[in-house]
Structure formats: C-alpha cells, structure tokens
C-alpha positions as CSV (number, residue, x, y, z in Angstrom):
1,X,-8.4,4.9,8.0
2,X,-8.3,1.3,9.1
3,X,-7.1,-1.6,7.1
4,X,-8.0,-5.3,6.8
5,X,-5.5,-8.0,5.8
6,X,-6.7,-11.3,4.3
7,X,-4.2,-14.0,5.2
8,X,-6.5,-17.0,5.8
9,X,-5.7,-19.0,2.7
10,X,-4.0,-22.4,3.0
11,X,-1.5,-21.8,0.1
12,X,-2.5,-24.9,-1.7
13,X,-0.3,-24.4,-4.7
14,X,2.8,-23.8,-2.6
15,X,1.9,-26.9,-0.5
16,X,1.5,-29.0,-3.6
17,X,5.1,-28.0,-4.6
18,X,6.5,-29.1,-1.2
19,X,6.6,-25.6,0.4
20,X,5.0,-26.1,3.8
21,X,5.8,-22.7,5.2
22,X,2.6,-20.8,6.0
23,X,2.1,-18.4,3.1
24,X,2.2,-15.3,5.3
25,X,5.6,-16.4,6.5
26,X,7.1,-17.2,3.1
27,X,10.4,-15.3,2.9
28,X,10.9,-12.8,0.2
29,X,14.3,-10.9,0.3
30,X,14.8,-12.0,3.9
31,X,11.4,-10.9,5.3
32,X,8.1,-12.6,5.6
33,X,5.3,-11.7,3.1
34,X,3.2,-10.4,6.0
35,X,5.9,-8.1,7.2
36,X,6.3,-6.6,3.7
37,X,2.6,-5.8,3.7
38,X,2.3,-4.5,7.3
39,X,5.4,-2.3,6.9
40,X,4.0,-0.8,3.7
41,X,0.7,-0.1,5.5
42,X,2.5,1.6,8.4
43,X,4.5,3.7,6.0
44,X,1.3,4.8,4.4
45,X,0.1,6.2,7.8
46,X,-2.4,3.5,8.8
47,X,-2.0,2.6,12.4
48,X,-4.6,-0.2,12.8
49,X,-5.0,-3.4,10.8
50,X,-7.4,-6.3,11.4
51,X,-5.8,-9.5,10.2
52,X,-7.5,-12.8,9.5
53,X,-5.5,-16.0,9.7
54,X,-6.9,-19.5,9.3
55,X,-7.7,-21.6,12.3
56,X,-5.3,-24.4,11.2
57,X,-1.8,-25.0,12.7
58,X,-0.3,-22.8,9.9
59,X,-2.4,-19.9,11.2
60,X,-0.9,-20.5,14.6
61,X,2.6,-19.7,13.4
62,X,1.5,-16.7,11.3
63,X,-0.5,-15.2,14.2
64,X,2.3,-15.8,16.7
65,X,4.7,-14.1,14.3
66,X,2.5,-11.0,14.0
67,X,1.9,-10.8,17.8
68,X,5.6,-10.8,18.3
69,X,6.0,-7.7,16.0
70,X,7.1,-4.6,17.9
71,X,6.7,-2.3,14.9
72,X,3.6,-0.5,13.8
73,X,0.8,-0.9,12.9
74,X,-1.4,-2.1,15.8
75,X,-3.0,-5.4,15.0
76,X,-6.3,-7.1,15.7
77,X,-6.0,-10.8,14.9
78,X,-8.9,-12.9,13.9
79,X,-8.6,-16.7,13.6
80,X,-11.1,-18.4,11.2
81,X,-10.8,-20.8,8.3
82,X,-13.0,-19.4,5.5
83,X,-13.9,-20.8,2.1
84,X,-12.9,-17.7,0.2
85,X,-11.4,-14.2,0.4
86,X,-15.0,-12.9,0.2
87,X,-15.9,-14.7,3.4
88,X,-12.7,-13.5,5.0
89,X,-13.7,-9.9,4.2
90,X,-17.1,-10.5,5.6
91,X,-15.6,-11.9,8.8
92,X,-13.6,-8.7,9.2
93,X,-16.6,-6.5,8.7
94,X,-17.2,-5.8,12.4
95,X,-13.7,-4.5,12.7
96,X,-13.9,-2.3,9.6
97,X,-17.3,-0.6,9.9
98,X,-17.7,3.1,10.4
99,X,-15.4,4.6,7.8
100,X,-13.6,3.9,4.5
101,X,-11.1,1.1,4.9
102,X,-8.1,-0.4,3.0
103,X,-8.2,-4.1,2.2
104,X,-5.1,-6.0,1.2
105,X,-4.1,-9.6,0.5
106,X,-1.0,-11.1,2.1
107,X,0.4,-12.4,-1.1
108,X,0.7,-9.0,-2.9
109,X,4.2,-7.7,-3.3
110,X,4.5,-4.0,-4.2
111,X,6.7,-0.9,-3.6
112,X,5.5,1.0,-0.5
113,X,5.2,4.1,-2.6
114,X,2.6,2.3,-4.7
115,X,0.3,1.9,-1.7
116,X,0.7,5.6,-0.7
117,X,-0.1,6.6,-4.3
118,X,-3.1,4.4,-4.3
119,X,-4.5,5.8,-1.1
120,X,-4.1,9.3,-2.5
121,X,-5.9,8.3,-5.7
122,X,-8.7,6.7,-3.7
123,X,-9.1,9.9,-1.7
124,X,-9.7,11.7,-5.0
125,X,-12.6,9.3,-5.7
126,X,-14.5,10.3,-2.6
127,X,-17.9,9.4,-4.2
128,X,-16.9,5.8,-5.1
129,X,-18.2,2.9,-3.1
130,X,-15.0,1.1,-3.8
131,X,-11.7,1.9,-5.5
132,X,-9.6,-1.0,-6.9
133,X,-5.9,-0.7,-7.6
134,X,-5.3,-1.9,-11.1
135,X,-2.1,-2.7,-13.0
136,X,-1.1,-3.5,-16.6
137,X,1.6,-6.0,-15.4
138,X,0.1,-9.5,-15.8
139,X,1.9,-12.6,-14.5
140,X,-1.0,-14.5,-13.0
141,X,-2.7,-17.8,-13.7
142,X,-6.2,-16.2,-13.1
143,X,-5.9,-12.5,-13.6
144,X,-9.1,-10.5,-13.0
145,X,-9.4,-8.1,-15.9
146,X,-11.1,-4.7,-15.3
147,X,-12.7,-2.5,-18.0
148,X,-11.9,1.1,-17.2
149,X,-14.1,4.0,-18.5
150,X,-12.7,7.4,-19.3
151,X,-14.0,8.8,-16.0
152,X,-12.1,6.1,-14.0
153,X,-15.2,4.0,-13.3
154,X,-14.8,0.2,-13.6
155,X,-17.6,-1.0,-15.9
156,X,-16.9,-4.7,-16.0
157,X,-14.7,-7.4,-14.4
158,X,-13.6,-10.8,-15.4
159,X,-14.8,-12.4,-18.7
160,X,-16.9,-9.3,-19.5
161,X,-13.6,-7.3,-19.4
162,X,-11.4,-9.9,-21.1
163,X,-10.1,-7.4,-23.7
164,X,-8.8,-4.9,-21.2
165,X,-5.1,-4.4,-20.5
166,X,-5.9,-3.8,-16.8
167,X,-6.1,-6.3,-14.0
168,X,-6.8,-5.9,-10.3
169,X,-3.6,-5.6,-8.2
170,X,-4.7,-7.0,-4.8
171,X,-5.5,-4.0,-2.7
172,X,-8.7,-2.0,-2.4
173,X,-10.5,0.8,-0.6
174,X,-14.1,0.2,0.3
175,X,-16.9,2.2,1.9
176,X,-18.5,0.1,4.6
177,X,-21.9,0.5,2.9
178,X,-20.9,-2.4,0.6
179,X,-21.5,-4.7,3.6
180,X,-25.2,-4.1,3.0
181,X,-24.7,-6.7,0.2
182,X,-23.3,-9.5,2.4
183,X,-26.6,-11.5,2.6
184,X,-27.3,-11.0,-1.1
185,X,-23.8,-12.3,-1.9
186,X,-24.3,-15.4,0.2
187,X,-27.8,-16.0,-1.3
188,X,-26.2,-15.8,-4.7
189,X,-23.8,-18.6,-3.8
190,X,-20.7,-16.5,-4.5
191,X,-17.4,-18.2,-3.7
192,X,-14.8,-15.5,-4.4
193,X,-14.1,-11.8,-3.7
194,X,-14.1,-11.2,-7.5
195,X,-17.7,-12.4,-7.7
196,X,-18.6,-10.0,-4.9
197,X,-17.0,-7.1,-6.8
198,X,-18.9,-8.0,-10.0
199,X,-22.1,-8.2,-7.9
200,X,-21.4,-4.6,-6.6
201,X,-21.1,-3.3,-10.2
202,X,-24.3,-5.1,-11.2
203,X,-26.1,-3.6,-8.3
204,X,-25.2,-0.1,-9.3
205,X,-22.4,0.6,-6.8
206,X,-19.8,3.0,-8.1
207,X,-16.5,1.1,-8.4
208,X,-13.5,3.1,-9.5
209,X,-10.1,2.0,-10.8
210,X,-6.8,3.5,-9.8
211,X,-3.9,2.6,-12.2
212,X,-0.8,1.7,-10.2
213,X,2.7,0.4,-10.8
214,X,3.8,-3.2,-10.9
215,X,2.6,-5.6,-8.3
216,X,3.3,-9.4,-8.0
217,X,1.1,-12.1,-6.4
218,X,3.0,-15.0,-4.6
219,X,0.9,-18.1,-5.3
220,X,3.3,-20.5,-7.0
221,X,7.0,-21.4,-6.2
222,X,8.2,-19.5,-9.2
223,X,6.5,-16.4,-7.9
224,X,8.8,-16.4,-4.9
225,X,11.9,-16.0,-7.0
226,X,10.2,-13.3,-9.1
227,X,9.2,-11.4,-6.0
228,X,12.7,-11.7,-4.6
229,X,14.2,-10.2,-7.7
230,X,11.6,-7.5,-7.7
231,X,12.2,-6.4,-4.1
232,X,16.0,-6.7,-4.4
233,X,15.9,-4.5,-7.5
234,X,14.3,-1.7,-5.5
235,X,11.0,-2.5,-7.2
236,X,12.2,-1.6,-10.6
237,X,12.8,-5.0,-12.2
C-alpha cells in the first residue's frame, strides 16, 4: 500500500499567533510533526509516501527537511500551493493510482499503534470505497461529525451527523476509484476534503468508519502543548 501526506497548508492560525515555523516542522516532544507522521507510517509497514508541500518559502524548508531524512519511508515530494486539502489530494492522484492507499494530514498526532490498528480495520472493509478513521475524542474548532450505522457504514457527515459522538480523525484509506469524482467535485465548487467525502456518500459510494483511539490536530498554539503532553505521556493522557 502507498500513502499520501497532505502538508500543503500555510498554518494560518499558527502564523496569526506569531508562530512562523512551517507547520510540518512544528516541534512536538522534540520532533517535527512531519517526522511523527512519517515514522508512524513506516512502523505500519508502508514504504512509499507521496508528500505535498506548498510552493511558498515555508514549503522549501519542509521539503528540504524531508529530503534529508535517512529513515524510511521512501518519499516522493510534490510542491504546489493548493486552495484546499481536497485539491491537495487530487494533485497527489497520479502518485496514488492503482491500488488502495492511505491518506494522512501532517497535523494529526496519534499513537503509532493506532495507525496499524486502523489499517487492519480498513483491510476488513475490503468492499468499501473509503474507510475513515473516527474518534470520540473531540477538541477541535470545526470537528467533522460522522454518523455510523450498525454495519460500520458512514451514513452522513457534518451537519447531517451533528448528533453523533464520532468525528473524523485525520487519516483515511481510499480506493482510487474515488478519483472518478474529481471533475464532479470541481464542478460542484467544493472547497474542502470534507465536502468531497459528503459528495461520495451522496453519490452512493460505500464509506465505512473505523473507530480508533485518541488523536489530536495541531492547528492552534494551545494544540502544540496538548500534543506535547499526549506524546510524552506515551499517548495515554
């Protein structure tokens, strides 16, 4: 299995707080966010990751950092500034075609065992067009709620699932057949990955949910301290 890593955002909320370190290089427990993610991917047995960084100067530093890594996994680095995580995914499509792939975002902090468990759960959902990691830990300004049916299928996302205790956790397994919806998503004027996911459900694609342990998103200054405590606790805090 291949993996894609979305790291093309500009980290506006961190910048607004005076933190000008590129988000992929923000330090959590002595290591850059991007290293936490890539090391977890390697520990899960994935040996090739296509990473997208923005084309701004911040992306220069992040790309250089990754090129200097000597540890697995092997990286393909793409440089492009995109308007959304959805367009970042679409930009990575040529590198992810051909088989199921894992997609991650660089700001998700989780125990490496969580990723291994998620991939095992996704493998049990072989007929799903996409499998979304979901968690009941919510500490996010804009959580994406997911309604989960008894058979594990996600039936609604966002406002339509507002009463659900589950939210998406920032990593996914997709079948590349979802790329058949790229042009429809663009025609629909979608501006976010969450809109693309809702579109897939509306189009009848089978989207499954896999309940996982606690994950944190690093979007705000206070998230850095929370992630630091989480990692240093051995992912138990």
